[in-house]
C-alpha positions in Angstrom: -17.6 -6.0 -14.9 -15.5 -3.1 -16.2 -17.3 0.3 -15.9 -14.2 2.4 -16.4 -14.7 5.7 -18.2 -13.3 5.8 -21.7 -12.3 9.5 -21.2 -9.4 8.5 -18.9 -7.7 6.0 -21.2 -4.1 6.5 -21.8 -2.0 6.0 -24.9 -0.6 2.5 -25.7 2.8 1.8 -24.0 5.9 0.7 -25.9 6.6 -3.0 -26.1 9.7 -2.7 -23.9 7.6 -1.0 -21.2 4.9 -3.6 -21.5 7.5 -6.4 -21.1 8.9 -4.7 -18.0 5.5 -4.2 -16.5 4.5 -7.8 -17.1 7.8 -9.1 -15.5 7.1 -6.9 -12.5 3.5 -8.0 -12.3 4.7 -11.6 -12.3 7.1 -10.9 -9.5 4.2 -9.3 -7.4 2.0 -12.4 -8.0 4.9 -14.7 -7.0 5.8 -12.8 -3.9 2.2 -12.2 -2.6 1.0 -15.7 -3.7 3.7 -17.1 -1.3 3.3 -14.4 1.4 -0.5 -14.4 1.6 -1.0 -16.5 4.8 2.0 -15.1 6.6 1.2 -11.5 5.5 -2.4 -11.8 6.8 -1.1 -12.8 10.2 1.5 -10.0 10.5 0.9 -8.3 13.8 2.9 -5.3 12.8 0.8 -4.5 9.7 -2.6 -5.9 10.7 -3.1 -5.2 14.3 -6.2 -3.1 15.2 -4.3 -0.1 16.5 -2.4 0.3 13.2 -5.4 -0.2 11.0 -7.5 2.1 13.1 -5.1 4.9 12.4 -6.0 4.8 8.7 -9.7 4.3 9.3 -9.9 7.2 11.7 -7.8 9.4 9.4 -10.3 8.7 6.6 -13.1 10.0 8.8 -15.8 7.6 7.6 -19.6 8.0 7.9 -22.2 5.3 8.0 -23.5 6.5 4.6 -20.1 6.2 2.9 -18.9 3.6 0.3 -15.2 2.7 0.5 -12.7 1.2 -1.9 -9.5 -0.2 -0.6 -7.0 -0.7 -3.5 -4.4 -3.4 -3.2 -6.5 -4.7 -0.3 -4.4 -7.8 0.5 -6.0 -10.0 3.1 -8.9 -7.6 3.6 -8.1 -6.2 7.1 -8.7 -2.6 6.1 -12.0 -3.4 4.3 -13.1 -5.4 7.4 -12.3 -2.5 9.7 -14.2 0.0 7.5 -17.2 -2.4 7.2 -18.3 -1.7 10.8 -18.4 2.1 10.1 -19.7 2.5 6.5 -22.5 1.5 4.2 -20.3 -0.7 2.0 -16.6 -1.6 1.8 -15.0 -2.9 -1.3 -11.6 -4.5 -1.7 -9.6 -4.8 -4.9 -6.4 -6.8 -5.3 -4.3 -8.2 -8.2 -3.7 -11.6 -6.6 -6.2 -14.4 -6.0 -4.2 -15.7 -3.0 -4.7 -12.4 -1.1 -8.4 -12.2 -2.1 -8.9 -15.7 -0.8 -7.5 -14.6 2.6 -9.9 -11.6 2.5 -12.9 -13.8 1.8 -12.0 -16.0 4.7 -11.7 -13.0 7.0 -15.1 -11.7 5.9 -16.7 -15.1 6.5 -15.1 -15.4 9.9 -16.5 -12.0 10.9 -19.9 -12.4 9.2 -19.5 -9.3 7.1 -22.4 -8.7 4.8 -21.5 -5.3 3.4 -18.2 -6.2 1.7 -17.3 -7.1 -1.9 -14.1 -8.3 -3.5 -12.7 -7.6 -7.0 -9.7 -9.0 -8.8 -8.2 -6.1 -10.9 -5.5 -3.7 -11.9 -5.0 -0.6 -9.8 -3.7 1.3 -12.9 -7.1 0.7 -14.5 -9.7 0.4 -11.8 -12.8 -1.4 -13.0 -15.2 1.2 -11.6 -17.0 4.2 -13.0 -15.9 7.7 -12.3 -17.0 9.0 -8.8 -18.1 5.6 -7.5 -16.8 5.9 -3.9 -16.8 8.3 -1.0 -13.4 7.1 0.3 -10.6 5.5 -1.7 -7.6 4.1 0.2 -4.4 2.3 -0.5 -2.2 0.9 2.3 1.4 -0.3 2.0 1.3 -0.8 -1.8 2.8 2.3 -3.4 6.4 1.1 -2.9 5.5 -1.9 -5.2 4.3 0.5 -8.0 6.3 1.4 -11.1 3.7 4.1 -11.9 2.4 5.4 -8.5 1.1 8.6 -10.0 -1.1 6.7 -12.4 -2.5 4.7 -9.5 -3.1 7.9 -7.5 -4.9 9.5 -10.5 -7.1 6.4 -10.8 -7.9 6.6 -7.1 -8.9 10.2 -7.7 -11.0 9.3 -10.7 -13.2 6.8 -8.9 -13.6 9.1 -5.8 -16.7 11.2 -5.5 -16.2 15.0 -5.5 -15.7 16.0 -1.9 -14.6 12.5 -1.0 -11.3 11.4 0.6 -8.3 9.8 -0.9 -6.0 8.1 1.6 -2.5 6.7 0.9 -0.5 4.9 3.5 3.0 3.6 3.0 6.5 3.4 4.4 8.8 6.2 3.6 12.5 6.4 3.0 14.9 8.8 4.7 15.5 12.2 3.2 19.2 11.3 3.2 19.8 9.8 -0.3 22.5 7.4 1.0 20.2 6.0 3.7 17.2 5.8 1.3 19.4 3.9 -1.2 20.6 1.5 1.5 17.1 0.9 2.7 15.8 0.2 -0.8 18.7 -2.2 -1.5 17.7 -4.2 1.5 14.0 -4.1 0.7 14.6 -5.2 -3.0 16.6 -8.1 -1.8 14.0 -9.0 0.9 11.1 -8.6 -1.5 12.0 -8.5 -5.2 8.6 -7.0 -6.0 9.6 -3.8 -4.3 10.2 -0.9 -6.6 11.1 1.9 -4.2 10.2 3.3 -0.9 10.1 7.1 -1.5 10.9 10.0 0.8 7.8 11.9 2.2 8.6 14.9 0.0 8.3 12.7 -3.2 5.0 11.3 -1.9 3.7 14.8 -1.3 4.8 15.9 -4.8 2.6 13.1 -6.2 -0.5 14.7 -4.8 0.5 18.0 -6.4 1.0 16.3 -9.7 -2.4 14.6 -9.4 -4.0 18.1 -8.8 -5.0 17.1 -5.3 -4.9 19.5 -2.3 -1.9 19.0 0.0 -2.8 16.0 2.2 -3.0 15.9 6.0 -0.1 13.8 7.4 -0.2 11.2 10.1 3.2 9.7 10.8 3.7 6.4 12.6 6.2 3.6 13.0 5.9 -0.1 12.3 8.2 -1.9 14.8 10.0 -4.9 13.4 12.2 -7.7 14.8 14.9 -9.0 12.5 14.3 -12.7 12.7 10.5 -12.4 12.4 10.9 -10.3 9.3 13.4 -12.7 7.8 11.2 -15.7 8.5 8.2 -14.1 6.7 10.3 -13.0 3.7 11.1 -14.7 0.3 14.3 -12.9 -0.6 16.2 -13.0 -3.9 17.6 -16.5 -4.4 16.2 -17.4 -1.0 19.3 -15.8 0.4 18.4 -15.0 4.0 22.0 -14.8 5.1 22.6 -11.7 3.0 19.4 -10.1 4.3 20.4 -10.7 7.9 23.9 -9.2 7.1 22.3 -6.1 5.5 20.3 -5.5 8.6 23.2 -6.1 11.0 25.5 -3.8 9.0 22.9 -1.0 9.2 23.3 -0.7 13.0 26.5 1.3 13.0 25.6 4.8 11.9 21.9 3.9 11.3 22.8 3.6 7.6 19.2 2.7 6.5 17.4 5.3 8.6 15.4 2.7 10.5 16.9 3.1 13.9 18.3 -0.4 13.9 19.7 -1.4 17.3 20.7 -4.6 19.2 18.2 -5.8 21.8 19.5 -8.9 23.6 20.1 -11.5 21.0 18.3 -9.8 18.1 18.0 -6.6 16.2 15.0 -4.3 16.3 14.1 -1.4 14.0 11.1 0.4 12.7 9.7 1.3 9.3 8.8 5.0 9.2 5.4 5.3 7.7 2.7 7.9 6.9 -1.0 8.2 6.3 -1.8 10.9 3.7 -5.4 12.2 3.4 -6.6 14.6 0.7 -10.0 15.6 -0.6 -11.1 15.5 -4.2 -12.4 19.0 -5.0 -16.1 19.6 -5.8 -16.8 21.2 -9.1 -17.9 24.5 -7.5 -14.5 24.7 -5.7 -12.8 25.4 -9.0 -15.3 28.1 -10.1 
C-alpha cells in the first residue's frame, strides 16, 4: 500500500537518468541477492555491540515506532523491537527480506513488519514514524540527499533521523583509492563520502547538525574477499589492491600485516538529527 504524500513528488527524470538508475538498481539486486546469506552472518556488521551503538544513539522509547530503511537481513529492526512499540523494515531486495523474516521468526518477534520498496519514494505517509534509520546503505545511493529527505518526510516532528555509514578519508587521494577498491569489490557501490560531505547533506535537507558517534568496523582481508562478489569475479585484483594499500596507508583504512593476513578497519559514523517541530520555526 502506497500512502506517500503527493506534495513531495518530484519532476520526471530524463530518459538517460532513468536508464542509469535502472542499471544501478539491477546491480544492487544482483549483489545483495547473492550476498544475502553471507551478509546476514557478517560478525563485523551484525554483532550486538555494533548494532547497539545505533540503537542507543537513536534513544528509543517503548512508545516509539521505528522505520529502518534498507533494512537488509533485519538485524537493526530486531534490535529495536525489544525497545519500541513497533519496528518496521524496508528493503529493495526480496532475498534480504527473506533473511529478515527468518530472523524475526527465530526470535519470535510479534511487533515487526517488512516492506519491499524504494527508499527514494518511501511507501508511507508523512510523519509516520518516531525514529527513521538507515545503516550502511548511503554509499550505494546515487541520490543520497533524496533518500535523506524521504527519511525526514516520514519522520514525526520531534523525531530522530539516524544515518550510519562508512566514511572516506578527507584526503582526496586516499578517498579515491578506497572507492576504487570498493567499486571493484562490490560494483553496486557508488561512493563512500567523507564525513564533511555527509554533514553537508543534513544541512541541505534542512536538518539540525547531527550528533556524531564514530566507530570502526575491523576487517580481515581473506574473510572480506570470501564474502565478496567483485567485478568479473576477480578476487586476485581485490587482494592486490588491499596489499598495495599497506605502504603509506593509501586507502586511509590503517591496513597492516598481521601474521599471514592483512587487517584494516572501515571508519564509520552514526549521525543523529531531530526533525524540527512546527513551533520551532515560529
